[in-house]
N, CA, C and O atoms as CSV, one atom per row, in Angstrom:
chain,resi,resn,atom,element,x,y,z
A,1,MET,N,N,-11.314,-69.663,-46.934
A,1,MET,CA,C,-10.412,-69.298,-45.909
A,1,MET,C,C,-11.007,-68.176,-45.076
A,1,MET,O,O,-11.489,-67.169,-45.595
A,2,LYS,N,N,-10.958,-68.373,-43.827
A,2,LYS,CA,C,-11.499,-67.386,-42.903
A,2,LYS,C,C,-10.375,-66.504,-42.398
A,2,LYS,O,O,-9.279,-66.954,-42.063
A,3,LYS,N,N,-10.707,-65.224,-42.361
A,3,LYS,CA,C,-9.744,-64.282,-41.797
A,3,LYS,C,C,-10.127,-64.040,-40.347
A,3,LYS,O,O,-11.295,-63.813,-40.030
A,4,SER,N,N,-9.163,-64.090,-39.498
A,4,SER,CA,C,-9.455,-63.819,-38.092
A,4,SER,C,C,-9.272,-62.328,-37.815
A,4,SER,O,O,-8.234,-61.731,-38.101
A,5,ILE,N,N,-10.290,-61.784,-37.269
A,5,ILE,CA,C,-10.255,-60.368,-36.908
A,5,ILE,C,C,-10.157,-60.298,-35.383
A,5,ILE,O,O,-10.997,-60.819,-34.649
A,6,LYS,N,N,-9.131,-59.655,-34.963
A,6,LYS,CA,C,-8.931,-59.507,-33.523
A,6,LYS,C,C,-9.622,-58.233,-33.051
A,6,LYS,O,O,-9.509,-57.186,-33.688
A,7,ASN,N,N,-10.312,-58.325,-31.975
A,7,ASN,CA,C,-10.964,-57.155,-31.381
A,7,ASN,C,C,-10.020,-56.530,-30.357
A,7,ASN,O,O,-9.710,-57.125,-29.325
A,8,TYR,N,N,-9.574,-55.321,-30.670
A,8,TYR,CA,C,-8.717,-54.590,-29.746
A,8,TYR,C,C,-9.532,-53.499,-29.085
A,8,TYR,O,O,-10.287,-52.789,-29.750
A,9,LYS,N,N,-9.381,-53.365,-27.788
A,9,LYS,CA,C,-10.023,-52.260,-27.082
A,9,LYS,C,C,-9.011,-51.126,-26.981
A,9,LYS,O,O,-7.848,-51.323,-26.632
A,10,MET,N,N,-9.494,-49.952,-27.295
A,10,MET,CA,C,-8.613,-48.795,-27.212
A,10,MET,C,C,-8.523,-48.368,-25.742
A,10,MET,O,O,-9.554,-48.221,-25.086
A,11,ALA,N,N,-7.342,-48.171,-25.231
A,11,ALA,CA,C,-7.119,-47.754,-23.848
A,11,ALA,C,C,-5.877,-46.875,-23.793
A,11,ALA,O,O,-5.041,-46.877,-24.696
A,12,PHE,N,N,-5.790,-46.128,-22.705
A,12,PHE,CA,C,-4.617,-45.288,-22.511
A,12,PHE,C,C,-3.488,-46.128,-21.939
A,12,PHE,O,O,-3.694,-47.040,-21.139
A,13,THR,N,N,-2.298,-45.786,-22.378
A,13,THR,CA,C,-1.143,-46.484,-21.812
A,13,THR,C,C,-0.779,-45.820,-20.494
A,13,THR,O,O,-1.250,-44.724,-20.191
A,14,LEU,N,N,0.036,-46.467,-19.737
A,14,LEU,CA,C,0.466,-45.942,-18.439
A,14,LEU,C,C,1.212,-44.621,-18.615
A,14,LEU,O,O,1.054,-43.715,-17.796
A,15,ILE,N,N,1.999,-44.498,-19.639
A,15,ILE,CA,C,2.775,-43.264,-19.875
A,15,ILE,C,C,1.827,-42.107,-20.182
A,15,ILE,O,O,2.044,-40.998,-19.694
A,16,GLU,N,N,0.805,-42.330,-20.961
A,16,GLU,CA,C,-0.149,-41.271,-21.279
A,16,GLU,C,C,-0.886,-40.795,-20.021
A,16,GLU,O,O,-1.111,-39.598,-19.845
A,17,VAL,N,N,-1.254,-41.723,-19.164
A,17,VAL,CA,C,-1.923,-41.354,-17.914
A,17,VAL,C,C,-0.986,-40.543,-17.028
A,17,VAL,O,O,-1.408,-39.545,-16.444
A,18,LEU,N,N,0.268,-40.946,-16.917
A,18,LEU,CA,C,1.236,-40.207,-16.090
A,18,LEU,C,C,1.470,-38.794,-16.633
A,18,LEU,O,O,1.543,-37.836,-15.863
A,19,VAL,N,N,1.586,-38.667,-17.945
A,19,VAL,CA,C,1.796,-37.349,-18.545
A,19,VAL,C,C,0.597,-36.445,-18.258
A,19,VAL,O,O,0.772,-35.276,-17.914
A,20,SER,N,N,-0.610,-36.975,-18.397
A,20,SER,CA,C,-1.796,-36.156,-18.132
A,20,SER,C,C,-1.885,-35.757,-16.661
A,20,SER,O,O,-2.298,-34.639,-16.354
A,21,VAL,N,N,-1.505,-36.648,-15.751
A,21,VAL,CA,C,-1.505,-36.322,-14.324
A,21,VAL,C,C,-0.482,-35.225,-14.036
A,21,VAL,O,O,-0.755,-34.320,-13.247
A,22,ILE,N,N,0.671,-35.292,-14.655
A,22,ILE,CA,C,1.704,-34.260,-14.461
A,22,ILE,C,C,1.220,-32.919,-14.989
A,22,ILE,O,O,1.445,-31.891,-14.351
A,23,ILE,N,N,0.561,-32.910,-16.137
A,23,ILE,CA,C,0.050,-31.659,-16.702
A,23,ILE,C,C,-0.998,-31.048,-15.768
A,23,ILE,O,O,-0.967,-29.845,-15.507
A,24,VAL,N,N,-1.916,-31.861,-15.269
A,24,VAL,CA,C,-2.937,-31.369,-14.341
A,24,VAL,C,C,-2.276,-30.839,-13.066
A,24,VAL,O,O,-2.702,-29.808,-12.546
A,25,PHE,N,N,-1.251,-31.514,-12.554
A,25,PHE,CA,C,-0.533,-31.084,-11.355
A,25,PHE,C,C,0.106,-29.722,-11.572
A,25,PHE,O,O,0.010,-28.856,-10.703
A,26,VAL,N,N,0.754,-29.513,-12.707
A,26,VAL,CA,C,1.411,-28.236,-13.002
A,26,VAL,C,C,0.379,-27.114,-13.098
A,26,VAL,O,O,0.614,-26.015,-12.595
A,27,VAL,N,N,-0.754,-27.377,-13.735
A,27,VAL,CA,C,-1.804,-26.353,-13.855
A,27,VAL,C,C,-2.369,-25.996,-12.475
A,27,VAL,O,O,-2.553,-24.816,-12.175
A,28,VAL,N,N,-2.641,-26.984,-11.645
A,28,VAL,CA,C,-3.178,-26.734,-10.310
A,28,VAL,C,C,-2.150,-25.982,-9.454
A,28,VAL,O,O,-2.510,-25.071,-8.708
A,29,LEU,N,N,-0.889,-26.359,-9.562
A,29,LEU,CA,C,0.168,-25.670,-8.812
A,29,LEU,C,C,0.261,-24.199,-9.231
A,29,LEU,O,O,0.412,-23.322,-8.380
A,30,GLY,N,N,0.172,-23.926,-10.536
A,30,GLY,CA,C,0.184,-22.543,-11.019
A,30,GLY,C,C,-1.009,-21.758,-10.511
A,30,GLY,O,O,-0.865,-20.596,-10.132
A,31,ALA,N,N,-2.185,-22.371,-10.495
A,31,ALA,CA,C,-3.391,-21.695,-9.994
A,31,ALA,C,C,-3.262,-21.392,-8.509
A,31,ALA,O,O,-3.701,-20.336,-8.051
A,32,MET,N,N,-2.664,-22.306,-7.752
A,32,MET,CA,C,-2.469,-22.066,-6.321
A,32,MET,C,C,-1.493,-20.917,-6.088
A,32,MET,O,O,-1.679,-20.119,-5.169
A,33,GLN,N,N,-0.453,-20.830,-6.919
A,33,GLN,CA,C,0.533,-19.748,-6.798
A,33,GLN,C,C,-0.116,-18.395,-7.087
A,33,GLN,O,O,0.141,-17.419,-6.382
A,34,ILE,N,N,-0.948,-18.334,-8.113
A,34,ILE,CA,C,-1.646,-17.095,-8.454
A,34,ILE,C,C,-2.605,-16.714,-7.324
A,34,ILE,O,O,-2.719,-15.537,-6.983
A,35,SER,N,N,-3.281,-17.681,-6.754
A,35,SER,CA,C,-4.198,-17.415,-5.645
A,35,SER,C,C,-3.452,-16.851,-4.445
A,35,SER,O,O,-3.935,-15.931,-3.785
A,36,LYS,N,N,-2.275,-17.403,-4.160
A,36,LYS,CA,C,-1.465,-16.912,-3.037
A,36,LYS,C,C,-1.013,-15.474,-3.287
A,36,LYS,O,O,-1.052,-14.643,-2.379
A,37,GLN,N,N,-0.587,-15.181,-4.513
A,37,GLN,CA,C,-0.161,-13.820,-4.840
A,37,GLN,C,C,-1.321,-12.841,-4.714
A,37,GLN,O,O,-1.143,-11.728,-4.219
A,38,ASN,N,N,-2.506,-13.247,-5.156
A,38,ASN,CA,C,-3.679,-12.376,-5.039
A,38,ASN,C,C,-4.019,-12.113,-3.579
A,38,ASN,O,O,-4.386,-10.993,-3.224
A,39,LYS,N,N,-3.903,-13.125,-2.730
A,39,LYS,CA,C,-4.187,-12.949,-1.311
A,39,LYS,C,C,-3.179,-11.987,-0.686
A,39,LYS,O,O,-3.552,-11.105,0.088
A,40,ASN,N,N,-1.903,-12.159,-1.024
A,40,ASN,CA,C,-0.872,-11.270,-0.485
A,40,ASN,C,C,-1.088,-9.826,-0.938
A,40,ASN,O,O,-0.908,-8.895,-0.152
A,41,MET,N,N,-1.472,-9.636,-2.201
A,41,MET,CA,C,-1.708,-8.291,-2.713
A,41,MET,C,C,-2.918,-7.667,-2.033
A,41,MET,O,O,-2.897,-6.482,-1.700
A,42,ALA,N,N,-3.966,-8.446,-1.823
A,42,ALA,CA,C,-5.157,-7.920,-1.140
A,42,ALA,C,C,-4.824,-7.517,0.297
A,42,ALA,O,O,-5.300,-6.488,0.778
A,43,THR,N,N,-4.013,-8.319,0.979
A,43,THR,CA,C,-3.597,-7.996,2.344
A,43,THR,C,C,-2.769,-6.712,2.357
A,43,THR,O,O,-2.973,-5.849,3.211
A,44,TYR,N,N,-1.842,-6.586,1.419
A,44,TYR,CA,C,-1.013,-5.381,1.327
A,44,TYR,C,C,-1.890,-4.147,1.091
A,44,TYR,O,O,-1.718,-3.123,1.753
A,45,LEU,N,N,-2.829,-4.249,0.146
A,45,LEU,CA,C,-3.686,-3.103,-0.155
A,45,LEU,C,C,-4.558,-2.722,1.030
A,45,LEU,O,O,-4.795,-1.539,1.274
A,46,LEU,N,N,-5.034,-3.714,1.766
A,46,LEU,CA,C,-5.847,-3.431,2.952
A,46,LEU,C,C,-5.024,-2.693,4.004
A,46,LEU,O,O,-5.488,-1.708,4.579
A,47,LYS,N,N,-3.809,-3.165,4.255
A,47,LYS,CA,C,-2.948,-2.515,5.251
A,47,LYS,C,C,-2.507,-1.135,4.773
A,47,LYS,O,O,-2.441,-0.196,5.567
A,48,ARG,N,N,-2.207,-1.006,3.491
A,48,ARG,CA,C,-1.787,0.285,2.948
A,48,ARG,C,C,-2.913,1.305,3.049
A,48,ARG,O,O,-2.683,2.459,3.410
A,49,GLY,N,N,-4.138,0.875,2.728
A,49,GLY,CA,C,-5.291,1.770,2.835
A,49,GLY,C,C,-5.528,2.202,4.265
A,49,GLY,O,O,-5.834,3.366,4.524
A,50,SER,N,N,-5.389,1.275,5.193
A,50,SER,CA,C,-5.552,1.601,6.614
A,50,SER,C,C,-4.470,2.578,7.053
A,50,SER,O,O,-4.732,3.494,7.832
A,51,SER,N,N,-3.260,2.382,6.555
A,51,SER,CA,C,-2.165,3.286,6.899
A,51,SER,C,C,-2.411,4.689,6.346
A,51,SER,O,O,-2.058,5.675,6.992
A,52,GLU,N,N,-3.008,4.791,5.165
A,52,GLU,CA,C,-3.304,6.107,4.598
A,52,GLU,C,C,-4.329,6.839,5.455
A,52,GLU,O,O,-4.250,8.056,5.622
A,53,ILE,N,N,-5.276,6.106,5.988
A,53,ILE,CA,C,-6.246,6.727,6.904
A,53,ILE,C,C,-5.516,7.214,8.157
A,53,ILE,O,O,-5.778,8.313,8.644
A,54,ASP,N,N,-4.604,6.397,8.673
A,54,ASP,CA,C,-3.811,6.804,9.833
A,54,ASP,C,C,-2.973,8.036,9.515
A,54,ASP,O,O,-2.873,8.950,10.334
A,55,ASN,N,N,-2.373,8.063,8.334
A,55,ASN,CA,C,-1.525,9.199,7.946
A,55,ASN,C,C,-2.329,10.488,7.871
A,55,ASN,O,O,-1.822,11.558,8.209
A,56,SER,N,N,-3.563,10.394,7.436
A,56,SER,CA,C,-4.370,11.604,7.299
A,56,SER,C,C,-4.625,12.268,8.657
A,56,SER,O,O,-4.916,13.463,8.710
A,57,LEU,N,N,-4.521,11.520,9.738
A,57,LEU,CA,C,-4.696,12.097,11.071
A,57,LEU,C,C,-3.575,13.083,11.414
A,57,LEU,O,O,-3.739,13.934,12.288
A,58,PHE,N,N,-2.442,12.964,10.727
A,58,PHE,CA,C,-1.287,13.804,11.018
A,58,PHE,C,C,-1.261,15.080,10.182
A,58,PHE,O,O,-0.347,15.890,10.338
A,59,LEU,N,N,-2.227,15.278,9.308
A,59,LEU,CA,C,-2.197,16.428,8.411
A,59,LEU,C,C,-2.957,17.614,8.992
A,59,LEU,O,O,-3.952,18.074,8.431
A,60,THR,N,N,-2.474,18.088,10.107
A,60,THR,CA,C,-3.026,19.282,10.731
A,60,THR,C,C,-1.985,20.398,10.638
A,60,THR,O,O,-0.830,20.142,10.297
A,61,LYS,N,N,-2.375,21.591,10.928
A,61,LYS,CA,C,-1.414,22.703,10.906
A,61,LYS,C,C,-0.345,22.518,11.978
A,61,LYS,O,O,0.774,23.010,11.837
A,62,LYS,N,N,-0.684,21.823,13.025
A,62,LYS,CA,C,0.236,21.614,14.148
A,62,LYS,C,C,1.430,20.722,13.768
A,62,LYS,O,O,2.460,20.750,14.442
A,63,VAL,N,N,1.297,19.941,12.701
A,63,VAL,CA,C,2.358,19.017,12.316
A,63,VAL,C,C,3.652,19.765,11.973
A,63,VAL,O,O,4.739,19.207,12.116
A,64,GLN,N,N,3.547,21.005,11.529
A,64,GLN,CA,C,4.721,21.791,11.152
A,64,GLN,C,C,5.696,22.002,12.318
A,64,GLN,O,O,6.881,22.252,12.099
A,65,TYR,N,N,5.201,21.901,13.543
A,65,TYR,CA,C,6.037,22.156,14.721
A,65,TYR,C,C,6.843,20.931,15.162
A,65,TYR,O,O,7.708,21.046,16.030
A,66,TYR,N,N,6.575,19.784,14.585
A,66,TYR,CA,C,7.171,18.550,15.090
A,66,TYR,C,C,8.153,17.902,14.129
A,66,TYR,O,O,8.277,16.677,14.123
A,67,SER,N,N,8.835,18.661,13.342
A,67,SER,CA,C,9.801,18.086,12.411
A,67,SER,C,C,10.920,17.379,13.175
A,67,SER,O,O,11.536,17.956,14.072
A,68,GLY,N,N,11.168,16.153,12.816
A,68,GLY,CA,C,12.213,15.364,13.470
A,68,GLY,C,C,11.733,14.603,14.686
A,68,GLY,O,O,12.507,13.847,15.274
A,69,ASP,N,N,10.487,14.775,15.085
A,69,ASP,CA,C,9.950,14.111,16.277
A,69,ASP,C,C,9.098,12.910,15.898
A,69,ASP,O,O,8.573,12.821,14.789
A,70,LYS,N,N,8.976,11.994,16.844
A,70,LYS,CA,C,8.049,10.885,16.701
A,70,LYS,C,C,6.841,11.200,17.578
A,70,LYS,O,O,6.964,11.305,18.798
A,71,LYS,N,N,5.690,11.349,16.959
A,71,LYS,CA,C,4.485,11.753,17.677
A,71,LYS,C,C,3.352,10.781,17.390
A,71,LYS,O,O,3.350,10.083,16.376
A,72,SER,N,N,2.401,10.753,18.293
A,72,SER,CA,C,1.197,9.945,18.087
A,72,SER,C,C,0.103,10.825,17.485
A,72,SER,O,O,0.171,12.052,17.548
A,73,ALA,N,N,-0.886,10.190,16.911
A,73,ALA,CA,C,-2.014,10.933,16.346
A,73,ALA,C,C,-2.737,11.695,17.455
A,73,ALA,O,O,-3.274,12.777,17.219
A,74,TYR,N,N,-2.750,11.142,18.637
A,74,TYR,CA,C,-3.406,11.807,19.773
A,74,TYR,C,C,-2.734,13.143,20.074
A,74,TYR,O,O,-3.412,14.132,20.353
A,75,ASP,N,N,-1.388,13.177,20.017
A,75,ASP,CA,C,-0.660,14.415,20.294
A,75,ASP,C,C,-1.068,15.544,19.337
A,75,ASP,O,O,-1.146,16.705,19.739
A,76,LEU,N,N,-1.325,15.201,18.083
A,76,LEU,CA,C,-1.678,16.215,17.104
A,76,LEU,C,C,-3.148,16.599,17.136
A,76,LEU,O,O,-3.499,17.725,16.785
A,77,LEU,N,N,-4.009,15.683,17.549
A,77,LEU,CA,C,-5.450,15.933,17.497
A,77,LEU,C,C,-6.040,16.448,18.809
A,77,LEU,O,O,-7.196,16.869,18.835
A,78,ILE,N,N,-5.280,16.422,19.882
A,78,ILE,CA,C,-5.815,16.784,21.197
A,78,ILE,C,C,-6.337,18.220,21.218
A,78,ILE,O,O,-7.329,18.499,21.891
A,79,ASP,N,N,-5.685,19.137,20.492
A,79,ASP,CA,C,-6.141,20.528,20.467
A,79,ASP,C,C,-7.267,20.752,19.459
A,79,ASP,O,O,-7.996,21.740,19.552
A,80,GLU,N,N,-7.411,19.844,18.505
A,80,GLU,CA,C,-8.428,19.984,17.463
A,80,GLU,C,C,-9.794,19.454,17.912
A,80,GLU,O,O,-10.832,20.012,17.556
A,81,PHE,N,N,-9.782,18.375,18.694
A,81,PHE,CA,C,-11.016,17.702,19.089
A,81,PHE,C,C,-11.019,17.426,20.585
A,81,PHE,O,O,-9.967,17.319,21.215
A,82,SER,N,N,-12.203,17.315,21.132
A,82,SER,CA,C,-12.344,16.884,22.513
A,82,SER,C,C,-12.579,15.376,22.485
A,82,SER,O,O,-13.657,14.919,22.105
A,83,ILE,N,N,-11.584,14.617,22.882
A,83,ILE,CA,C,-11.659,13.159,22.824
A,83,ILE,C,C,-11.869,12.643,24.235
A,83,ILE,O,O,-10.935,12.579,25.034
A,84,LYS,N,N,-13.109,12.276,24.530
A,84,LYS,CA,C,-13.451,11.855,25.885
A,84,LYS,C,C,-13.469,10.342,26.044
A,84,LYS,O,O,-13.343,9.836,27.160
A,85,ASP,N,N,-13.622,9.618,24.951
A,85,ASP,CA,C,-13.696,8.165,24.989
A,85,ASP,C,C,-12.290,7.592,25.205
A,85,ASP,O,O,-11.384,7.865,24.417
A,86,PHE,N,N,-12.109,6.814,26.249
A,86,PHE,CA,C,-10.785,6.266,26.573
A,86,PHE,C,C,-10.294,5.292,25.506
A,86,PHE,O,O,-9.097,5.240,25.223
A,87,GLU,N,N,-11.187,4.535,24.924
A,87,GLU,CA,C,-10.792,3.586,23.882
A,87,GLU,C,C,-10.251,4.322,22.652
A,87,GLU,O,O,-9.260,3.902,22.055
A,88,SER,N,N,-10.905,5.412,22.285
A,88,SER,CA,C,-10.447,6.224,21.152
A,88,SER,C,C,-9.095,6.848,21.457
A,88,SER,O,O,-8.220,6.896,20.592
A,89,ARG,N,N,-8.924,7.319,22.668
A,89,ARG,CA,C,-7.631,7.895,23.057
A,89,ARG,C,C,-6.507,6.857,22.935
A,89,ARG,O,O,-5.431,7.145,22.411
A,90,ASP,N,N,-6.780,5.660,23.426
A,90,ASP,CA,C,-5.757,4.605,23.368
A,90,ASP,C,C,-5.421,4.236,21.929
A,90,ASP,O,O,-4.255,4.017,21.599
A,91,LEU,N,N,-6.433,4.167,21.074
A,91,LEU,CA,C,-6.184,3.858,19.664
A,91,LEU,C,C,-5.342,4.943,19.003
A,91,LEU,O,O,-4.415,4.635,18.254
A,92,LEU,N,N,-5.653,6.203,19.270
A,92,LEU,CA,C,-4.901,7.306,18.683
A,92,LEU,C,C,-3.468,7.361,19.220
A,92,LEU,O,O,-2.551,7.747,18.495
A,93,LYS,N,N,-3.275,6.984,20.463
A,93,LYS,CA,C,-1.924,6.986,21.041
A,93,LYS,C,C,-1.054,5.882,20.439
A,93,LYS,O,O,0.170,6.012,20.415
A,94,LYS,N,N,-1.663,4.802,19.953
A,94,LYS,CA,C,-0.907,3.698,19.348
A,94,LYS,C,C,-0.430,4.030,17.936
A,94,LYS,O,O,0.523,3.424,17.446
A,95,ILE,N,N,-1.079,4.976,17.287
A,95,ILE,CA,C,-0.702,5.356,15.918
A,95,ILE,C,C,0.422,6.379,16.010
A,95,ILE,O,O,0.180,7.552,16.296
A,96,GLU,N,N,1.639,5.937,15.770
A,96,GLU,CA,C,2.803,6.820,15.881
A,96,GLU,C,C,3.521,6.908,14.541
A,96,GLU,O,O,3.612,5.927,13.803
A,97,LYS,N,N,4.024,8.084,14.243
A,97,LYS,CA,C,4.786,8.331,13.020
A,97,LYS,C,C,5.954,9.245,13.339
A,97,LYS,O,O,5.854,10.127,14.192
A,98,LYS,N,N,7.051,9.027,12.651
A,98,LYS,CA,C,8.181,9.954,12.716
A,98,LYS,C,C,7.932,11.009,11.655
A,98,LYS,O,O,7.707,10.682,10.489
A,99,ILE,N,N,7.969,12.255,12.047
A,99,ILE,CA,C,7.619,13.368,11.169
A,99,ILE,C,C,8.894,14.081,10.720
A,99,ILE,O,O,9.702,14.499,11.549
A,100,ASN,N,N,9.068,14.215,9.422
A,100,ASN,CA,C,10.176,14.983,8.849
A,100,ASN,C,C,9.590,15.996,7.872
A,100,ASN,O,O,8.814,15.647,6.983
A,101,ILE,N,N,9.971,17.247,8.054
A,101,ILE,CA,C,9.450,18.310,7.198
A,101,ILE,C,C,10.626,19.051,6.583
A,101,ILE,O,O,11.551,19.454,7.288
A,102,THR,N,N,10.589,19.228,5.274
A,102,THR,CA,C,11.672,19.930,4.579
A,102,THR,C,C,11.477,21.440,4.717
A,102,THR,O,O,10.405,21.917,5.088
A,103,GLU,N,N,12.534,22.165,4.410
A,103,GLU,CA,C,12.474,23.634,4.436
A,103,GLU,C,C,11.550,24.131,3.326
A,103,GLU,O,O,11.367,23.451,2.317
A,104,ASP,N,N,10.974,25.309,3.511
A,104,ASP,CA,C,10.135,25.908,2.479
A,104,ASP,C,C,10.970,26.171,1.226
A,104,ASP,O,O,12.056,26.746,1.301
A,105,THR,N,N,10.460,25.751,0.097
A,105,THR,CA,C,11.127,25.958,-1.182
A,105,THR,C,C,10.319,26.967,-1.989
A,105,THR,O,O,9.134,26.747,-2.240
A,106,PRO,N,N,10.948,28.080,-2.402
A,106,PRO,CA,C,10.193,29.066,-3.186
A,106,PRO,C,C,9.981,28.575,-4.621
A,106,PRO,O,O,10.870,27.983,-5.234
A,107,ILE,N,N,8.790,28.837,-5.131
A,107,ILE,CA,C,8.474,28.496,-6.518
A,107,ILE,C,C,7.925,29.757,-7.173
A,107,ILE,O,O,6.833,30.211,-6.833
A,108,PRO,N,N,8.689,30.331,-8.122
A,108,PRO,CA,C,8.213,31.550,-8.781
A,108,PRO,C,C,7.132,31.213,-9.813
A,108,PRO,O,O,7.194,30.180,-10.478
A,109,VAL,N,N,6.152,32.091,-9.933
A,109,VAL,CA,C,5.090,31.913,-10.916
A,109,VAL,C,C,5.176,33.067,-11.903
A,109,VAL,O,O,5.090,34.235,-11.523
A,110,GLY,N,N,5.346,32.728,-13.159
A,110,GLY,CA,C,5.457,33.734,-14.212
A,110,GLY,C,C,6.168,33.098,-15.397
A,110,GLY,O,O,6.458,31.902,-15.381
A,111,GLY,N,N,6.446,33.885,-16.416
A,111,GLY,CA,C,7.136,33.401,-17.605
A,111,GLY,C,C,8.594,33.102,-17.310
A,111,GLY,O,O,9.128,33.484,-16.269
A,112,GLU,N,N,9.226,32.411,-18.248
A,112,GLU,CA,C,10.632,32.028,-18.052
A,112,GLU,C,C,11.551,33.240,-18.024
A,112,GLU,O,O,12.457,33.303,-17.193
A,113,ASN,N,N,11.341,34.191,-18.903
A,113,ASN,CA,C,12.237,35.347,-19.003
A,113,ASN,C,C,11.683,36.576,-18.294
A,113,ASN,O,O,12.281,37.650,-18.346
A,114,GLU,N,N,10.568,36.422,-17.647
A,114,GLU,CA,C,9.936,37.553,-16.965
A,114,GLU,C,C,10.223,37.498,-15.468
A,114,GLU,O,O,10.603,36.465,-14.917
A,115,ALA,N,N,10.028,38.640,-14.840
A,115,ALA,CA,C,10.111,38.658,-13.374
A,115,ALA,C,C,8.886,37.908,-12.845
A,115,ALA,O,O,7.800,38.020,-13.412
A,116,PRO,N,N,9.054,37.151,-11.770
A,116,PRO,CA,C,7.905,36.398,-11.256
A,116,PRO,C,C,6.769,37.331,-10.827
A,116,PRO,O,O,6.993,38.373,-10.210
A,117,GLN,N,N,5.552,36.926,-11.172
A,117,GLN,CA,C,4.387,37.707,-10.783
A,117,GLN,C,C,4.127,37.558,-9.289
A,117,GLN,O,O,3.754,38.522,-8.620
A,118,PHE,N,N,4.322,36.369,-8.778
A,118,PHE,CA,C,4.239,36.135,-7.341
A,118,PHE,C,C,4.983,34.842,-7.023
A,118,PHE,O,O,5.312,34.060,-7.915
A,119,MET,N,N,5.236,34.639,-5.753
A,119,MET,CA,C,5.963,33.448,-5.300
A,119,MET,C,C,5.048,32.659,-4.373
A,119,MET,O,O,4.291,33.234,-3.591
A,120,PHE,N,N,5.124,31.375,-4.467
A,120,PHE,CA,C,4.519,30.569,-3.426
A,120,PHE,C,C,5.551,29.563,-2.972
A,120,PHE,O,O,6.531,29.293,-3.667
A,121,TYR,N,N,5.317,29.018,-1.807
A,121,TYR,CA,C,6.294,28.148,-1.167
A,121,TYR,C,C,5.682,26.766,-0.943
A,121,TYR,O,O,4.484,26.615,-0.703
A,122,THR,N,N,6.545,25.783,-1.031
A,122,THR,CA,C,6.100,24.413,-0.797
A,122,THR,C,C,7.107,23.707,0.101
A,122,THR,O,O,8.292,24.042,0.123
A,123,ASN,N,N,6.614,22.741,0.825
A,123,ASN,CA,C,7.508,21.866,1.586
A,123,ASN,C,C,6.895,20.476,1.649
A,123,ASN,O,O,5.710,20.281,1.382
A,124,GLU,N,N,7.729,19.530,2.004
A,124,GLU,CA,C,7.331,18.134,2.064
A,124,GLU,C,C,7.110,17.714,3.499
A,124,GLU,O,O,7.885,18.074,4.385
A,125,ILE,N,N,6.063,16.960,3.730
A,125,ILE,CA,C,5.839,16.339,5.034
A,125,ILE,C,C,6.037,14.840,4.829
A,125,ILE,O,O,5.270,14.199,4.111
A,126,LEU,N,N,7.052,14.295,5.451
A,126,LEU,CA,C,7.337,12.862,5.343
A,126,LEU,C,C,6.913,12.188,6.639
A,126,LEU,O,O,7.382,12.553,7.717
A,127,LEU,N,N,6.034,11.215,6.535
A,127,LEU,CA,C,5.574,10.453,7.694
A,127,LEU,C,C,6.138,9.048,7.577
A,127,LEU,O,O,5.753,8.286,6.690
A,128,ASN,N,N,7.045,8.713,8.469
A,128,ASN,CA,C,7.686,7.400,8.417
A,128,ASN,C,C,7.051,6.465,9.431
A,128,ASN,O,O,6.884,6.806,10.601
A,129,GLY,N,N,6.709,5.298,8.961
A,129,GLY,CA,C,6.119,4.248,9.789
A,129,GLY,C,C,6.178,2.958,8.994
A,129,GLY,O,O,7.084,2.777,8.181
A,130,ASP,N,N,5.228,2.058,9.213
A,130,ASP,CA,C,5.203,0.816,8.453
A,130,ASP,C,C,5.036,1.083,6.961
A,130,ASP,O,O,5.683,0.443,6.133
A,131,TYR,N,N,4.181,2.014,6.630
A,131,TYR,CA,C,3.958,2.418,5.247
A,131,TYR,C,C,4.176,3.919,5.167
A,131,TYR,O,O,3.255,4.684,5.451
A,132,PRO,N,N,5.384,4.367,4.783
A,132,PRO,CA,C,5.681,5.794,4.770
A,132,PRO,C,C,4.818,6.542,3.751
A,132,PRO,O,O,4.341,5.967,2.772
A,133,ALA,N,N,4.633,7.823,4.006
A,133,ALA,CA,C,3.828,8.655,3.113
A,133,ALA,C,C,4.511,10.006,2.932
A,133,ALA,O,O,5.286,10.446,3.781
A,134,ARG,N,N,4.211,10.645,1.823
A,134,ARG,CA,C,4.792,11.938,1.502
A,134,ARG,C,C,3.668,12.879,1.078
A,134,ARG,O,O,2.888,12.570,0.177
A,135,TYR,N,N,3.599,14.021,1.736
A,135,TYR,CA,C,2.584,15.013,1.415
A,135,TYR,C,C,3.265,16.343,1.176
A,135,TYR,O,O,4.375,16.569,1.658
A,136,TYR,N,N,2.616,17.223,0.441
A,136,TYR,CA,C,3.163,18.542,0.139
A,136,TYR,C,C,2.197,19.607,0.640
A,136,TYR,O,O,0.979,19.457,0.547
A,137,THR,N,N,2.761,20.679,1.169
A,137,THR,CA,C,1.946,21.830,1.534
A,137,THR,C,C,2.361,22.988,0.637
A,137,THR,O,O,3.517,23.086,0.225
A,138,PHE,N,N,1.416,23.853,0.343
A,138,PHE,CA,C,1.673,25.027,-0.482
A,138,PHE,C,C,1.211,26.254,0.280
A,138,PHE,O,O,0.130,26.269,0.869
A,139,LYS,N,N,2.056,27.291,0.260
A,139,LYS,CA,C,1.730,28.532,0.970
A,139,LYS,C,C,1.804,29.689,-0.008
A,139,LYS,O,O,1.566,30.835,0.373
């Protein structure tokens, strides 16, 4: 008596192929989402860094006189530098910030139960714009 041996080829079923395609789709979609978030974060950091450079233009002694005003970087730097290039002037005039400065706050230096050895004063400089910044001065 002969036994018949059937030759079966191993293959993937349609359901297995669909499941694998769905898994690959989900992984690719997740990678695209992470890539988008990284791009957005890089853009934010680039703009924030540029804004910090802009903010540093406002940190002159003259800034103390403009509390509550909206001024351009050109207004603050005109007495500090001779700016003859028209393109530079226009760029500085476009950089505007609203300046808010708090009152001087005394800070005593010394022990807790002792009379202060000396006092120094601090105040806050708040620069409001697209990316606000906060700086402190000490006197």
